[in-house]
Residue, then its C-alpha position, 0 to 999 in steps of 0.5 A: m906606610g911607604l919608606p921607612f925613615l926613623i922618625v923622633e920628637l923633640a922636645s922644642r922647637d928650638a931644639l928641631r932648629r938647631a938639629v945637624p945631621s952627625r956621621s958618626g951618628y948616622d953611624k952608630a944609628l943607622p940602617l935602623d929596619g931599613a931607614r937611612a933617613v932621620y925626620s925630626y919633629v916638634r909639635p905644636l904648643a897651641g892652637s888647632p891644626s887649622e888655626p896658621g901658625s900650629e903646624i907641625q915642624a920637620r926637618n928630613f936628613s938624608p944619609r948624604l947629611t943634606e936637608d929635604p925641604a919638603t919629603g911627602s914619605a916621610t911625613a906619610a909615614a910620621a903622620a901615620m904614626l900620629a894618627e896612631a897615638s893621638d886619637p882611638l876613634d876611626g875617621a879622618l884625621i888631618f896633619r900640617f907639617a912646615q917643613g923645608v923653614d930652618m933651610g929658608r925653603p919652607s913647604l906645607l904639607v897636609a896629610r889626611v890619615l885614614k883610621r881603620a880599626g885603630a889604626a892608619s889605613a891610607v894617608h895622602v899628603g898634598g900640598r902646593c909646589i914651584n916646578v924647580m928645575r925640568g929636563s928631559f933625555y932622546l931615548p934611540e928606538a932599538t933596532 
């Protein structure tokens, strides 16, 4: 589903909180099958996907060793993977991802995965956003 990411499930929320990108680690592992960024996540311990606090917690680190507070393309890939691994039935599944929490820029992304024949056939990702920057540029007409 979209751009390639190295998607890594971690054992605990604490492990995710302590995650720090490493230049030597990146150079040893990436690129891998086109992936240039690492998307790590941990599943909630309790609750259903509709309960507050039951979001999948995630972090995304780029090759520049910077963190992204909300990564829709990685969320889509992770949601498709989780849908295919977690539920054998076709239909729609909803996943909630909290990202950017550990960097002080919390984001909530909601992914809806449509499954056919046991595989993700479409993924829709949405959430609320805040405009943090605006710009424009002038292109002169060609002569």
